[in-house]
Every structure is written in C-alpha cells, then in structure tokens.
C-alpha positions as CSV (number, residue, x, y, z in Angstrom):
1,M,123.1,252.6,38.9
2,S,125.4,251.7,36.0
3,W,128.9,253.1,35.7
4,A,127.9,254.9,32.5
5,E,125.2,256.7,34.5
6,E,127.8,257.6,37.2
7,Y,130.0,259.1,34.4
8,R,127.0,261.1,33.1
9,R,126.3,262.5,36.5
10,A,129.9,263.5,37.0
11,Q,130.0,265.0,33.5
12,R,126.9,267.1,34.2
13,A,128.7,268.4,37.4
14,G,131.7,269.3,35.3
15,Q,129.6,271.1,32.7
16,K,127.8,273.1,35.4
17,S,131.2,274.2,36.8
18,F,132.4,275.0,33.2
19,R,129.4,277.2,32.5
20,A,129.7,279.0,35.8
21,C,133.3,279.9,35.1
22,V,132.5,281.1,31.6
23,A,129.7,283.2,33.0
24,K,132.1,284.8,35.5
25,G,134.8,285.3,32.9
26,E,137.1,282.8,34.6
27,Y,139.3,280.0,33.1
28,P,136.9,277.0,32.7
29,Y,139.5,274.2,32.8
30,L,142.1,272.9,35.3
31,Q,145.0,275.3,36.2
32,V,148.4,274.2,34.8
33,L,151.3,274.5,37.1
34,D,153.9,274.6,34.3
35,D,152.1,277.8,33.0
36,I,152.2,279.3,36.5
37,L,155.9,278.7,36.8
38,E,156.8,280.1,33.4
39,N,157.8,283.4,34.8
40,G,160.4,281.9,37.1
41,A,158.4,282.0,40.3
42,A,159.9,278.7,41.5
43,D,163.1,278.6,43.6
44,T,163.8,275.0,44.8
45,A,161.9,271.7,45.1
46,Q,161.8,269.2,48.0
47,S,160.1,265.8,48.4
48,L,157.5,265.5,51.2
49,G,156.8,261.8,50.8
50,I,153.3,260.3,50.9
51,K,150.8,262.6,52.5
52,E,147.0,262.7,53.0
53,I,146.0,265.8,51.1
54,P,142.5,267.4,51.6
55,A,140.6,266.9,48.4
56,D,139.7,270.6,48.2
57,L,143.3,271.6,47.9
58,F,143.8,269.9,44.5
59,A,143.7,272.9,42.1
60,G,144.9,271.5,38.7
61,T,147.4,269.5,36.8
62,K,151.2,269.7,36.4
63,T,151.2,269.7,32.5
64,D,148.7,270.8,30.0
65,G,148.1,267.4,28.4
66,R,144.8,266.7,30.1
67,K,143.7,270.2,31.3
68,T,140.7,270.4,28.9
69,A,139.4,267.0,29.9
70,F,138.3,268.3,33.3
71,A,136.4,271.3,34.7
72,P,137.9,273.3,37.5
73,N,136.2,271.0,40.0
74,F,138.0,268.0,38.5
75,M,134.8,266.6,37.0
76,P,135.1,265.1,33.5
77,L,134.0,267.0,30.3
78,L,134.8,264.5,27.5
79,D,132.1,262.5,25.7
80,E,130.9,259.2,27.2
81,K,132.1,257.2,24.2
82,T,135.8,258.2,24.5
83,E,138.6,256.0,25.8
84,F,139.0,258.6,28.6
85,A,135.4,257.9,29.8
86,R,135.9,254.2,29.7
87,K,139.0,254.4,32.0
88,W,137.1,256.8,34.3
89,M,134.3,254.3,34.6
90,E,136.8,251.5,35.3
91,L,138.3,253.5,38.2
92,C,134.7,254.2,39.4
93,R,134.1,250.5,39.6
94,A,137.4,249.9,41.3
95,Q,136.6,252.6,43.9
96,Q,133.2,251.1,44.7
97,E,134.4,247.5,44.9
98,E,137.8,247.7,46.6
99,G,138.8,251.3,46.8
100,I,141.6,253.2,45.1
101,R,144.8,252.6,47.0
102,E,147.6,253.7,44.8
103,P,148.7,257.3,45.7
104,V,148.7,260.0,43.0
105,Q,151.8,262.0,42.2
106,A,151.4,265.7,42.8
107,F,153.3,269.0,43.1
108,E,152.5,271.5,45.8
109,F,152.9,275.2,45.1
110,M,151.5,277.9,47.5
111,N,149.6,275.2,49.4
112,R,147.7,274.1,46.2
113,F,148.3,270.7,44.6
114,Y,148.8,270.0,40.9
115,V,148.5,266.4,39.7
116,Q,151.3,264.9,37.6
117,E,149.9,261.4,37.5
118,G,146.5,260.3,38.6
119,N,144.1,263.0,37.3
120,K,141.3,260.5,36.8
121,R,141.8,259.0,40.2
122,V,141.5,262.4,41.8
123,S,138.4,263.0,39.7
124,V,136.7,259.8,40.8
125,L,137.6,260.3,44.5
126,K,136.3,263.8,44.4
127,Y,133.1,262.6,42.7
128,F,132.5,260.2,45.5
129,G,133.1,262.9,48.1
130,A,136.5,261.7,49.5
131,A,137.7,264.1,52.2
132,S,141.4,263.4,51.5
133,I,143.5,261.8,48.8
134,R,146.9,260.0,49.3
135,A,149.6,261.6,47.2
136,Q,153.4,261.4,46.7
137,V,154.1,265.1,47.1
138,T,156.9,267.3,45.8
139,R,156.9,270.8,47.2
140,I,158.0,273.7,44.9
141,L,159.2,276.6,47.0
142,P,158.5,280.1,45.5
143,K,161.1,282.9,45.5
144,R,160.7,285.3,48.3
145,T,159.2,288.4,46.8
146,G,157.8,290.3,49.8
147,T,154.2,290.4,48.5
148,P,151.5,289.7,51.1
149,E,150.5,286.4,49.5
150,N,154.2,285.4,49.4
151,E,154.9,286.3,53.0
152,L,151.7,284.5,54.1
153,Y,152.9,281.3,52.5
154,F,156.2,281.5,54.3
155,E,154.3,281.9,57.5
156,F,152.4,278.8,56.6
157,L,155.7,276.9,56.0
158,D,156.9,277.8,59.4
159,F,153.7,276.6,60.9
160,Y,153.8,273.4,58.8
161,Q,157.3,272.7,60.1
162,V,156.1,272.4,63.7
163,T,152.6,270.9,63.1
164,Q,152.8,269.0,59.8
165,L,149.3,270.2,59.1
166,N,148.3,271.7,55.7
167,T,144.6,272.0,56.4
168,V,145.0,275.3,58.3
169,W,145.2,278.2,55.8
170,F,144.7,281.9,56.7
171,S,144.3,284.9,54.5
172,R,145.8,287.4,56.8
173,P,149.5,287.7,58.0
174,G,150.1,287.1,61.6
175,S,147.2,284.6,62.0
176,Y,149.5,281.6,62.5
177,A,151.3,283.2,65.4
178,R,148.0,284.0,67.0
179,L,146.7,280.5,66.6
180,C,149.9,279.1,68.2
181,A,149.6,281.5,71.1
182,A,145.9,280.5,71.6
183,A,146.9,276.9,71.7
184,G,149.6,277.6,74.2
185,H,152.7,277.1,72.0
186,A,155.5,279.5,71.4
187,P,156.6,280.4,67.9
188,G,158.8,277.7,66.5
189,E,157.9,275.2,69.2
190,V,157.3,271.7,67.8
191,W,153.8,270.5,68.6
192,P,153.3,267.1,70.3
193,Q,151.4,264.6,68.3
194,E,148.4,264.8,70.5
195,D,148.2,268.6,70.0
196,R,148.4,268.1,66.3
197,L,145.6,265.6,66.2
198,T,143.5,267.9,68.5
199,L,143.9,270.9,66.1
200,A,143.3,268.7,63.0
201,S,140.1,267.4,64.6
202,L,139.0,271.0,65.6
203,Q,139.7,272.3,62.1
204,L,137.7,269.4,60.5
205,R,134.7,269.9,62.8
206,F,134.7,273.6,62.5
207,S,135.0,273.5,58.7
208,H,131.8,271.5,58.6
209,A,130.0,273.9,60.9
210,Y,131.3,276.8,58.8
211,K,129.9,275.2,55.6
212,V,126.5,274.5,57.3
213,C,126.3,278.2,58.3
214,G,126.9,279.4,54.7
215,G,130.6,280.1,54.9
216,A,131.4,278.6,51.5
217,R,130.2,281.8,49.9
218,L,132.3,284.1,52.1
219,A,135.8,285.4,51.4
220,A,137.1,284.4,54.8
221,T,138.7,280.9,54.9
222,P,137.4,278.4,57.5
223,S,140.7,279.0,59.4
224,D,140.1,282.7,59.5
225,A,136.6,282.1,61.0
226,L,138.1,279.5,63.4
227,L,140.6,282.0,64.8
228,A,137.7,284.4,65.5
229,F,135.8,281.6,67.1
230,V,138.7,280.7,69.3
231,G,139.1,284.4,70.2
232,V,135.5,284.5,71.6
233,Y,135.1,281.0,73.2
234,G,138.8,280.1,73.9
235,Y,140.8,277.3,72.4
236,K,140.2,274.6,75.0
237,T,136.4,275.3,75.0
238,A,136.4,275.1,71.2
239,C,138.3,271.8,71.2
240,A,135.7,270.3,73.6
241,M,132.7,271.3,71.5
242,T,130.8,268.7,69.6
243,P,129.7,269.4,66.0
244,S,126.1,269.9,67.2
245,E,127.3,272.5,69.8
246,M,129.6,274.3,67.3
247,V,127.0,275.3,64.8
248,P,124.8,277.4,67.2
249,A,127.9,278.8,68.8
250,L,129.1,280.0,65.4
251,Q,125.8,281.5,64.6
252,R,125.9,283.6,67.7
253,I,129.1,285.3,66.5
254,W,128.3,285.3,62.8
255,A,128.4,289.1,62.5
256,E,132.1,288.9,63.5
257,V,132.7,286.3,60.8
258,L,131.1,288.5,58.2
259,A,133.4,291.3,59.3
260,L,136.4,289.2,58.4
261,G,135.6,289.8,54.7
262,E,135.7,293.6,55.1
263,K,138.9,295.0,53.7
264,N,138.3,298.5,55.1
265,A,138.0,298.6,58.9
266,L,137.3,301.7,60.9
267,E,140.3,303.9,61.1
268,L,141.3,306.9,63.1
269,S,141.4,310.1,61.0
270,M,143.7,312.9,62.2
271,Q,142.1,315.4,59.9
272,P,139.0,317.1,61.4
273,Q,135.9,316.9,59.2
274,P,133.2,319.6,59.0
275,Q,130.3,319.0,61.2
276,Q,127.2,317.6,59.5
277,A,123.6,317.9,60.4
278,G,121.7,314.8,61.2
279,P,121.1,312.4,64.0
280,L,122.9,312.9,67.3
281,W,125.2,309.9,66.6
282,N,126.4,311.5,63.4
283,R,127.2,314.7,65.2
284,L,129.0,313.0,68.0
285,L,131.1,310.5,66.0
286,G,130.6,311.0,62.3
287,A,131.9,314.5,62.1
288,A,135.2,313.5,63.7
289,G,135.7,310.6,61.4
290,V,136.5,308.2,64.3
291,G,133.4,306.0,64.1
292,P,130.3,305.0,62.2
293,R,127.6,307.4,61.2
294,L,123.9,306.8,61.0
295,C,122.6,307.2,57.5
296,C,119.1,306.8,55.9
297,T,118.9,305.3,52.4
298,S,116.9,303.0,50.3
299,A,117.7,299.4,49.8
300,R,116.5,296.2,48.3
301,Q,115.8,293.0,50.0
302,R,117.8,290.0,48.9
303,P,119.0,286.8,50.7
304,L,122.7,286.6,51.4
305,P,124.7,283.7,53.0
306,G,124.1,283.5,56.8
307,P,123.3,281.0,59.5
308,M,119.8,282.2,60.1
309,R,116.7,282.8,57.9
310,T,117.2,286.5,57.4
311,R,117.0,289.0,54.7
312,W,119.8,291.5,54.0
313,A,119.6,295.0,52.7
314,A,122.3,295.6,50.1
315,A,122.2,299.4,50.6
316,R,124.3,302.1,49.1
317,C,124.1,305.8,49.8
318,S,125.5,308.0,47.0
319,A,125.8,311.0,49.3
320,C,128.0,309.1,51.8
321,S,130.2,307.7,49.0
322,V,130.8,311.2,47.7
323,K,131.8,312.4,51.1
324,G,134.3,309.5,51.7
325,W,132.1,307.1,53.7
326,R,131.5,303.4,52.9
327,P,128.0,302.1,53.3
328,G,127.8,298.8,55.1
329,P,125.3,295.9,54.9
330,V,122.2,295.9,57.1
331,K,120.5,292.8,58.4
332,A,116.8,292.4,59.1
333,C,114.5,289.5,59.8
334,G,111.5,288.7,57.7
335,R,109.3,291.1,59.7
336,G,111.6,294.0,58.7
337,R,113.0,294.5,62.2
338,M,116.7,295.3,62.3
339,T,119.1,293.6,64.7
340,L,121.2,296.2,66.5
341,P,122.8,298.6,65.7
342,C,120.4,299.0,62.7
343,W,116.7,298.8,62.5
344,S,113.8,299.6,60.1
345,R,110.1,299.9,60.4
346,R,109.4,298.8,56.9
347,W,111.0,298.4,53.6
348,P,112.4,299.9,51.4
349,V,113.6,302.7,53.8
350,V,116.3,301.5,56.2
351,Q,118.7,303.0,58.7
352,M,122.3,301.9,58.4
353,W,125.8,302.6,59.7
354,C,128.4,304.0,57.3
355,S,132.1,303.8,58.1
356,P,135.0,305.8,56.8
357,L,136.8,304.7,53.6
358,R,140.5,303.8,53.9
359,R,142.5,306.7,52.6
360,S,145.8,306.2,50.9
C-alpha cells in the first residue's frame, strides 16, 4: 500500500470522527489547552521529564495553530495535496521503516495530554495503533476548587506520587484508596517497583477484556470496572488471571459493571409512602420506598453493549415516573426469557424492577 493510500485511510477515519461529533453537537476538532486555561484554571506547572503516555490520553493540542487539521481522534482532515499531507506521509514512511523515536512535547492537565510539538507524530502513531507515545511532559496543576472532578484529580495526584502510574483513572472519589487497600498498601505508602509493574500489567490486560466485552460504550472507566472486578475475585486472583480467563470472568459480573453507570442508586427513604396495589413484592418493599418494585410496562427490543448476545428492553413506565420511581433496564435473551430478577413470556410486554429516584 502506498503512503498516499495510508493518508487517505487516515483521512477517512478523521472525517468519520468529524461527522460523528457534528451529529452529536460536539466540537469536531482537537481541544485547545490555551482555550481551557483562559479562565485562570491553572495554578502552577512542573516538569515530569520523558514519560510513556497511553495514546488514548492525548486529547488535543496546546495552541490553536493546528487544531482544524485534525479530528478529535487525531486523524488528519486536510487535503492530500497539501504540504501538511506530504509531511504526514513522510512520518508514516519513517514509522514503518525505522520507527519514530523522538519524543513529542506535551502538557498534562487533569490527566489529559495536549501536544505542543509533534501533532503529526501523535497522529501517525495513533493511526498505526501505538499503545503508548513517548513525550516530554509538563504538568499544569489546576487550582483547588472543591468540585468533584477537581477533588478526584487531586486523589489521582496522590496515587501518582506513590505509583508513577497514569493509566489508572477512576470516575468516583475514594476509588484510589480502595484500590490501594485491595493491593495491600496503606494510603501514602510508596509502592515497590514490582507492585507497580503488576498493577500496570493488570490494568492493561483488564482494559483489553473490558473493550472485548463492550465496555467502550459505557460511562464507567476501565479502572472503575477493574475495582468492581477485584472486589468480587480478589486482587491476587485478578493479577494471576490470563487474558483468556479474564473475559469470561468479567462476563459473569457484567450486571455489576453496568450498575456502575447508574447515578441513582437505591436509597433509604424516611418518609412513608402510601401503600399501592399490585404484586406482593410491591406491597412488601415498594410501598416503603426501601427497595425495588415490580412493574409491568411495554418495551422495545434493541441491542445494547454487553458481553453476551442478548437483547435489552429499553423500558419506561410513565406511571412510575410520575410517582417518583425510576424505571431500570431489563435484559432478555433471544428467546424472550428474562434473567433474574426480571422475566418475560413474550415481547413487547415485560416485567421489570423500578427503583426510587434520588430526591434532593
């Protein structure tokens, strides 16, 4: 395949990402760090030296000079006959013949990396599927604002100080402390090199299994799912698993992984609710507002991400919504038989569990 054809393939990938962002109303070019920092969000900067950065963590460019030359996935958008395209193809040839060795220069902000020099190198390496990219990194520390995202980042910084790992990223506060406890380390204890390599290997293998099972479409990060996985099987058992063993083990607890994306968990209500007619389970738990209630509603079949060949019922009950209950998803196999606690004899009528909405 010629280098021009390689560029056209990369350009098509960029155009696809561009159109997808436009369709969703999102910004269709690279994010610009200077624009993000315009409101004075930065506090101080510190040099981290040369690091191996996961390719997925590169989010944009430092300045706006080249932002419209790339789609959000760092694939090129400019015409094949431009000087930009010619240089991209030269880098493509260099990568195939001898490999790109010179590190790029990047700034890290909130565990996302913005390239100051080497945008085309990042583009070429991501095109060829590089897992990580060498970069001379300068970290920009944000001001402490007390927001959940801000506090989560400072928890990450504390974890980074003892592990030097930037591949572990959670979406919920307190997760880093739980992971350290599961691995047998106290908060603030520096991890030995062997333990760091063990966790890095576990994160890499689990991220692959998570992607195989359809996790890329979920809100939970691979680290969120890994923490749930470790909570079920144990840290040492998880570290000893091979990739072929990890996928079926993750499939067995996939319902718990899906629950990680639920923002509204079951909560205890101190206000008694009027008793409602219906199935026995509703009368026992639903009336008190302390657990799920059984609800009959109509639903449509549609495939959603999951580790097995299943169909999901995206169901919504207007009556429950009015009364302050949140309908939940229902899973069924191709024959229309529900996995517990929900089941259905045939479509489109299903039985599902509804749980209380979070009340402010």
